[in-house]
C-alpha positions in Angstrom: 49.7 90.6 34.3 52.3 93.3 34.1 55.1 90.8 33.8 53.3 89.0 30.9 52.9 92.4 29.1 56.6 93.2 29.5 57.6 89.7 28.2 55.4 90.1 25.1 56.8 93.5 24.4 60.4 92.2 24.8 59.7 89.2 22.5 58.1 91.6 19.9 61.0 94.1 20.1 63.6 91.3 19.7 61.7 89.8 16.7 61.6 93.2 15.0 65.2 93.8 15.7 66.2 90.4 14.2 64.0 91.0 11.2 65.6 94.4 10.5 69.1 92.9 11.0 68.7 89.8 9.0 66.0 90.8 6.4 68.4 92.6 3.9 71.0 89.8 4.2 68.5 87.1 3.3 67.0 89.1 0.5 70.1 88.8 -1.7 69.4 86.9 -4.9 71.4 83.9 -5.8 73.3 84.1 -9.1 71.8 82.2 -12.1 73.0 78.6 -12.4 74.6 79.1 -15.8 76.6 82.1 -14.7 79.8 81.2 -12.8 80.9 83.7 -10.3 84.6 83.5 -9.6 85.9 85.1 -6.5 89.5 85.6 -5.8 90.8 82.8 -3.6 93.1 83.8 -0.8 94.9 81.1 0.9 95.1 82.3 4.5 95.0 78.9 6.1 91.8 79.7 8.0 88.5 77.9 7.7 85.6 80.2 6.7 82.9 80.0 9.3 80.4 81.9 7.3 80.3 81.7 3.5 77.2 83.8 2.8 74.3 85.8 4.4 72.2 82.7 4.9 75.0 81.0 6.7 75.3 84.0 8.9 71.6 84.0 9.7 71.5 80.3 10.6 74.7 80.8 12.7 72.9 83.6 14.6 69.8 81.4 15.1 71.9 78.5 16.4 73.7 80.9 18.8 70.3 82.2 20.1 69.1 78.7 20.6 72.2 77.7 22.5 72.1 80.8 24.7 68.3 80.3 25.4 68.9 76.7 26.3 71.7 77.6 28.6 69.5 80.2 30.4 66.7 77.6 30.7 69.1 75.1 32.2 70.4 77.7 34.7 66.9 78.7 35.7 65.9 75.1 36.1 68.9 74.4 38.3 68.1 77.5 40.5 64.5 76.4 40.7 65.2 72.9 41.7 67.9 73.8 44.3 65.5 76.3 45.9 67.8 79.3 45.3 65.0 81.5 44.1 62.9 83.1 46.8 59.7 82.0 45.1 60.8 78.4 44.9 60.9 75.8 47.7 62.8 73.2 45.6 59.9 70.8 45.7 57.9 69.6 42.6 54.2 70.2 42.9 51.4 69.7 40.5 49.4 72.8 39.5 
């Protein structure tokens, strides 16, 4: 039960940290459609990875998804190979 409590607290703390980090960036209002905003164009020859705060938020979410998926695959590999002391490497119904 102690591990579940720690996991819930970790997920809660991570969620709060992400909300505090991303909240102000997402709250930026878009300019009206009739008003044209011209930004100075610099030709540096590089491709812009992030154009706005929403792009940064979704890039962060994709990164978290990819990292989480990689950790899940690594854990599954260790589980199936029997490298974890709790695992025998055999599949069993519960």
